N, C-alpha and C positions, 0 to 999 in steps of 0.2 A: 455532416461531410460530403464533400462527392465522390463520388465511386467510378473506377471504370469496368466496364460488362466487356466480360472474356468470351462467355458463352451464356446466351439467356434461353437456351432449350434446358440447361439442366435441371434435373429435378434429385431430390431425396426421399429415400424407402423409410416409411414410417414404422416400417418394422425396427429398426437398428436405431438406438440412439435415442435423446428426447431433450426436448428444450431446458435451459438450466434450470427455470422455475419450478420444472416436473419434476427434479429429482427427488429421490429416496432421503431418507434419514441418513442410513448408511454411506451411500453415496456422497451428502454432503460433509458428511465426518472424514471419509478417503479424500476429499477433496474441497474446501469450501475456509468461509472468512469467519470468524466470531470476534465482534469489537465488545470488547469491557471497558468500563470504568475502573481505572486502577485505584485503589483506596491507598492512603496516606501509611507507611508502614513498610510491607512487604518490597524488594525487588522484583523488577520484572521478570528476572528468571524464575524467583521463587512463586510468584503467582502462575506462571505459566506452565511448573511441574506441576502445583496442586491440580489446576483443572485439568491436566493430561491423566492423572491417576483417578481424578473424579469422572471424567470421561471414558475412563478405560480404552483409550488408544495411545498406539505406543510414539507417534511420528506428530511432532504439534513443534510450533515455534513463535516467536515474536518479532513483528515489525517496530524498533525504533525506543531503544531504553530510558525510562523514566527512574531519574533517581530516587530511592527508597522514599524520601519526604515528600515528593513529588506524586500528583494525584492526576485523572484524567485519562485520556483514549489512550487504549492499547490494543493494537492490532494482533490477534491471535491467528495463528496460520494452520490448520489441519490437514493433514497428510499430505498429497503430492504438491498442495498449494506453498509448502515451505519452499520450492524449486523455487519462486519468486521471492523472497526474501528481501533480495536485494532492489527491485522495484518498488518495493514498499518503502525499503530505508531512504530510496532517493526521491520521494515524494515531498511538499512541500508541508510544512506543520506552522501550526500557530499558537500561541501558549498568552496565557495571562499570568502576569508575575506581580507578587506584591512587595515591596523593597523598603528597607527605610534606610533613611540620611544619618550621617554624624550631626549633622548642623542646620540650621535653619536654610530652604531654599526656597528663594524665588520661585512663582510658578512662573513666569514669562521666561527663566534663566533656564528652568527644565524642559519645558516647550521647546525651548529653541535648540536646546543640545540634544532632544529626541530627533528634531526634526533635521538634525545634521548628520544624524547616524543612518537615516536612511541609505540604503544604496551598500556598495560593497567596501567591507569593513576586514582588520584583521582581527581574527577571532581563535584564540590558543588555548586549546585544552586544557583546564584544570588538572591540576596535581592526583585530584580525585578519579581521574577518567583512566579508564583501563587501555587507550590508545596512546602512542607513541607523543609527547610534547613536543608539538613543533608550530612555527609560523605557519599558518595557513589564511585564507581570506573566505571569508561566509555573506550570501548576501540577504540583508534587510529589506524586504519588499514596503512594510510596514510598521511605524514604532508608533503608538499611539497611546497617550494617556488617557485612561479612563475616571481616575479619582486621584484626589490628593486632600491630605488633610495636615495643613499646616501646623497644627501643634503637635501632633506627634510623629511630623515628619515623615510620615508613611506613605506612598504612591502606588496605586495600583498601572501596570500599562501592559497592554496588547502589544504583543509581536508576532508577526507574520516573517518566515525567513524560509531559505529552504535548507533541505536537509542536514544534519551533521552540525548546524549551529548550538555551540555552547552558551545557552542562556545565563549560567552562573558566573562564566568570562563576561558577556554583556552586561552584566549587572556589576561586577567588580569595576569594569573598565568606565560605566558611568561614573561611579565613583569619583575617579581617577581624576575624569574630564571636570568636575565639579568640585575638584581638590577636599574631597570629603571622602569618610568612609561608605561603604553601600552594603546592607545585608539582605538577601535573598531570604522571607519569611516565608513565602508560600509561589508553590509554581504549580501551573493546572495546564494542562494540553487541552485543548477541545478541540482542534482539526488536525488530520492528518491524511495525506495525499487527497483523495475525493472523498474521504470520509469525517462527518462532524459528531461530536457528540449526542447529537440527537440518536442516532442509530444505534448507538450503545447501550447494552443492558449493566446492572451494577451486579457485583457478586451474589447478593442475596437471590435477584430473580434468577440468576443462572443456575445458582442451587437448586430454586423450586422449580425450575423446567427438568434438571438429571435427574430431579427427585419422582415427579411424575412420571418421565420415561421409564426410570430401571423400577420403580415401586407398583406401579400403575399401568404400564404400557401404554401409556398416551406419552407421543412423541409431538402432540401439535405445538405446546410451549416454545421448545427446544428447535424444532423446525423454524420457528418465528424468528430464532436469534441467529440461526446461520445462515451466510449468503453464499451463492455460490462464486467460486474463483474468477468466474467472467466480471463480476463486478470492479476490480482492481486493474482491468484492462482496456476499459472503455476508453484512455486517454493516449492508449497505442494505436497506431495506422495496423490496418488487420487486410487479411488475403482471405476470401470464402473459397473452399474447396469442395471438390465433389466425395461421394461416400468412398469411393473405392482409394482415393488418395487418403483420405482420412486413416483407411486400414494399413496404407504403406509407412505413412508418417509416425505409427505408433510401433511400427516395427522397426523403427530406425532409419528409412529411404529419406531420400530429400524431396522435396517437392517437384514435381517435375512438370512442365508447361501444358500437357493436355490436363491435370487435375484442376486447374485454376477457371473460378467459378467468376467473381469479381475483384475487385481490391478499391483500397484507398487512393487517391491520387496523389499525385508527389510525391511518392515513396522511391530515396533515392538508395543508390547500393550499398552495401554495407548498417545498412538503416535495420533496426530491430522492429519487427512486426509481429503479430499475433495470428497463427493460423487456426481460422474457424471452422469449423462443421457447416452446411447450410441449417441445421437446425439454431447455430450459433452455439454451442458448444466449444471451449476452446481446447484445440488439440494441442498446440505446441507456441512457444514462443521460439522464434527463429530468426535469422540474419538473412535478408534478403538479397540475393545474387547478381541481381542485374536491376537497372531503372526500371520501375515499372510501366515505363513509356516504352521501354522496347517489349515486353510481353504481344504486345498484340501482335508483332511482327515475326513472332518467335513460330515453330510449328512440335517444336520438341525442346529438351533442355533443362538445364535445372534453372528452378525460379528461386528457390528458399531452401535453406537448411537448418534443422533445430537445432536451438542452442538446449533447450530445456521442452522435453514432452511430458504434457500434463494430460491425457487421456490415455486410461489403460489398453492394454491390447483386447482385442474379443469382445470390440461395441459396436463397431462394424467389421462384416467378414470381408477377409481378404479375397481376390478375385485375380489373384496370379496363381501360378502354378510354382511349387516350391521346387 
């Protein structure tokens, strides 16, 4: 992505902060991402609570609920990363669903129906859902038949969709459109936002890593499983700022024009942006106050206001008097 340079002479002090991949284990637990493969049985909340207990951290959450019968990728947010739950929840998802029809279905008939469902569809939350049942639309970006056994009337389909799509409802609607019942036997999520299942650990691997850390003071395995919070912000336009501006924003100040080093191009007023330090650390998620093209004409004034501050105070020294 092209970047606009506003101060090509700015430098960062190596004594303060560090690049995200060089963070300590404590720092990662304070603001990091853990990707796990949820097994069949527990709810997403139960699994998250168990991970909270074994890690011994108080603030933890997850992005994107899976039913107890569902398996697959679950994003665990540690510490200040929980402030980004809404961003995780908005990420696109991909599922593998195994379904069984109540009557014999012709292959051509099924493929034609799946093709017709790509695009915007009505998607009503099922009765089992905790959200209010109401008619709404969701977008299916891809709906692909992976396998079909005519004798057992069982099909495996891959669904790529926007966040908030209810696959159980989609399964029911497929049956209705084929004039038969349609039962979901298995559901597996293999991608959420920018993460896919290849990046995730299973629960046995997580338990072993925590055991090595707590019982043998060996944190290497656990460090490999934790991802810096910056990894979930790569798709959002960003603004890089000076060290002094970092300190000011962690104390709640808005970003002022003198603190801007460079930025993604074509950001419009009101857009969500990531504010980064010159070392690549996420300082805050903010709302930009002006079109980015106007910044080069500014000498002073407000450029952005933080919506969620991700960096704790004290990492960078303040250079203003109280």
